[in-house]
N, C-alpha and C positions, 0 to 999 in steps of 0.2 A: 446746896440741896435743901429742901422741903420733905417734911415729913407728910406724909399722904393717906391719906385709909378709902380703899378704894371698896363702895358697896355694890354689890351685885344679888338680885333677888332670884331667889330661884322657889320656881313651884311647879311641880311634875313634869319638871323639863329637864330632868340631869343628863339626857343624851346631846344638848344642844350647852348646856352650863358645862360639861368638864372641857369642852375646845376652846368654851369661852374664856376659863380659868387658865388653859392652857396656854391662848397667845398671851393674857395679862401679864403672866409669869414672866414672859420672854419681854418685857418692857425694856428698851432701850437705857431708861431711868428709872433707878434700883429702890430708891428710899420709898417703900411705901409697903403696906401690909392689905390683903384682901378681907374685907367681913362679906362673906358670907350669909345670908338670912335667907333660911328656907321658910316657904311662907304658908305652912302648913300640909305640906306634899303629903299625900294619899301613896304613894309610888313607893321605888328603892331608893328615891332621893338621897335618906337619912343614911342610910346604910353607904351609897357610895361616897358620898360628901365625907364620911368619916375615917373613910381608907385614902380615899383623895388627899385629906386633910394630914393623916400617920407619912405621907412622901413628901410634904412640904410645911412640916410643923411652923416654922418660922415666918412664913409668909401668911399663910389662911388661918383664920376666924373664922368659928362655926357659931353660928346665931339661931337659934330654932323657936320660931312660933307657932304656938299652938294652933292657930288656926290662921286661913286666907286672909290677912289685913288690906289684899289689893296694896296697887303699887307705893301708895301713898303711907299706906302704913307700915306698910313692909320695908321701904327704904328709910322710914323714920328710927325705925328700929337699931338698923346700921349706923346711921348718925348719931342717934342719943350714943349709943358705944363711941364712937368718933372723938366726940366731944365730951365725953367722962374721961376719956386716953390721952386726950390734947392733943390732936392731930391739928396742925398748920390749916389745912386744905382736905375736901372731902369728893371725890368723885365716884361719882353715878354709871355703871355701864349697867347696859340689859343683859342678860344672859343667853341672850340669842344671837347676839352679837359677836363677832373675832376684830381684835384691835391690832393696827399697824407698830408695827412693833416701836415707832417713835409716835405714837397715839397723844400716849402720856408724855412724853417729853415735850411736844408743842403747844401741849395745852398750857404747863406750867410756865414755858418762855411767855406766854402770853398776858401772866395774868399780876404780873408782880404790880405794876403800877396802881396808886393806891386808889383811882378811882373805877379800877376794873376788880368787880367783883365775882364774874364767871366767863369762864371762857368756854367753848363748842367749837367743834371739829366737822369734819367733809364727813357727812356718815352716808356710806353707800348702799345700796342693795347689794344683796349678798352675791350677785353675779360679778358686782365690779361697774358694770357697766351705763347706771344708770345713779341718779343722785336719792337718795332720802328726804334731804335736806342739808339746810346749812345754815340753821338757827330757824328760827320759829318769828311771823311776824304776828302782829296785833291789826285788826284794820280799824277805819273807820266806821265798819258795818255791825264791829263786835263780833267779829269771828276772826279768832285765827287760824292761821295757817300754817304749813312745812315750807320754806323757805327753798326752790329751784326744785321741789319733790318730781321725779319723771324727766327730769333733763339728763341730756348726756353728761359724762363725768366729764370730759372735757368739757365743759360751760361752764364749771363750779369755780364762781366768783375770786377775788384776792383777798385779802384778810381786810375785813372791816367790822362796822358797829352793828348788830343786829337787835331787836325788841328781846326776844327768849333765848333760852337756850333747850336742847331736847336734855329732857330727862335720861335720855338712854345715852348720854355718852357727851358728858359735861362734866366740868371742876368745876366748885366752888370755896370760896372760902370760908373756913369755918366762923369767922365774925360776920359773915351773914346770916347765920343759922341764931347767931346769939341776938342780933338785932330786931328778924324781924321775924325770929320762928321759923318754925321747921315746916314740913307741907303741912296742906290741909287734909287730914285723911277721911271728910267727908266727901271730898272730889273720887277717893276711892282710885279711881284711875280715869285715864285724858285729861287733859288740858292741866291735871295740878305743876305741870313743869313750868307753862305760859304765868297761871298765877303766881308759883312762887317768882319768877323775874320780873312778873310787873309789881308785886311788892319790891321786887328790891329796887328797880326802875324809882318808884317812889320814895324809897327811902337815898336815891343818890350815888346808887352803884350802876356802873356802867357795863355790858354786855356783847364780847367781841369774839369773832369766828376766825380761826388759822385753818386754811386749806390745807394745813401740813398734818391735821392731826385725824388720821382717815381711818375710820373703823367701815366694818361693812354688817350689815345689819338683815335677819330675815324679822321681813315686814309683818307684823300682827299675829306672830304664831301663838302667842297667850292667848288674845284677843279669841281666836277659832275657836279655841276650846268648849268656849260659851254660845250657843246661838243667844242671837239677840243682845250682846252682850255690848257691844261698840256703840247700836244706837242706844240703847237706852241711857248710856253714861252720857254720852255728846248731850241729851235732851235734859239731863240731870243738871249736868256742868256746865253748861253756857251759860244759862242765866246768874248761878253764881261766883262764874268769873266776874261777867261786869260790874254787881251790886258791889261786889268788894271791892273792885278797883277803880273804875272811873271815877275823874275829880268830879266835882258836882256841875261844875261849868260846862262841862261836855256828857253829860248825863240826857239829857235831851234831844240834840242831835245826832248822837250815835244812838239815843236811846229808839228813837224812833224806825229809826233803820233798822237796829238787833232785831226788834220785834217784830219789824211785818217778815223780815229772813229768818225767823227764828219761827215762824209760823206758816208762814211758806212750805219751809223743811218739815213742820210737820205734817201738813198735809200729803206732801210727798209721801215721807215713809207712810202714813197710810195707805197711798195708791202701789206704792210698792210690795205691801204685806207685811207690814214690818211694826204696825198702828199700834198694838197693844201693848210693845217695850216701849215705844216711843209715847205713850201717852203714859206710861208707868214713870217714865225718867222726867217726863214735865209734871206730873203731880207730884213726884217728891221734891223735883228741885222747885214746885212752889212752896214747900212746907220749910224745905230749907235756906227759902232766900230769906224767911223771916231772922232763922238762927243768926243770920250772913249781916246782920244788920249793926249788932253793937261792935261786929269785929271790923266792918266799915268802918264806922265811927273812929276806932282805935286807928285803924290802917290812913285816914283820910289825915287828924286829926298830928300822925306822927311824919307826915310827909314832907319833905326837905327839898323836895322843885316843885315849881311850879304847873300849872294845867298847862298852860302854852306849850312847858316842853314835853310833855306828855304827847299833847296834839303834833307837834314836832315830829315825832317819832313816828307816829302809827303809819300804817299803808294807807294811801291814800283813795282805795279803789277797795272792789269785790275782791277776795280770794280768786284765783285763777281758775279753781274748780269750780267754781257757782254758776254752771253753764244755764240753769235755769229763770235762776234771776238776771245774768246779763240778758238773753233774752228777750225777756219780761220788759226790763228798765229800757232798752233797744223799741220798744213800743211804744213805750210813753214819752222819752224822752228822745231817740234815735240815736244814742251815746250804747257803742257795744258795750 
């Protein structure tokens, strides 16, 4: 048995968080403690969390952030607590998800080999009929995407290696954070999990998926509360993910396609009425791009794998949902 801290982030979502915590307390694997990080909620979350902790004192640790630090900053609060208290593994779990009773055990079963740094599972939509993700891919177009999203549950793949783990329901060795650092708080939310997975890959850690580690997710419950949030974060964070992590030998072939796709997506956002959010994200991302150059130097200087290895594990096509880009490519190349 290994000691595990499960970090759950709450922001004005107590109606989802309490059932989530119930499902985690019902896990078949028992050697864990849950760190519930309240991210500056303005509803009655604090009072209800304190009452919940009083019923489960030995299993629940409450941490209250004075303001909303985003997903990255919020979970970092819990990760720092777990590292200080010398937990061997740290799991992240979305507050709007429900864990199958064997979710944690299935992740633990997968992560013990030395080269496996992160394990992730089968994250289903809350209906249980379709897939939210089975891990994530990063593509040769510089665009990440959730693997198998919207496929039927019965089509879930077998156990395998993946490029990235979902920050919503995955298990990390504590040693990863000690080696590569915590989540990048400039991302705030969206693609911060791909970023840390990319950094883990560059540092020589592999990421594996187990279909037996099942959880059910209400996709996008938090982001729905803030108009334009997803658009803004997407345009801000995609360039940061690219500049920090792509090895120098791959920057030109991936960068040409990435920035073509990025600006096509930008004009599409304008067309769909989200231009101001996209423009703000593009501008802030441009400013942060320069801030990331020293981080890029450190990451690339300390990587332990070759660019050929990274090239090999990338998805060799556009994300499946990029229908506009696929149509445009077909016009010029005939390839769908």
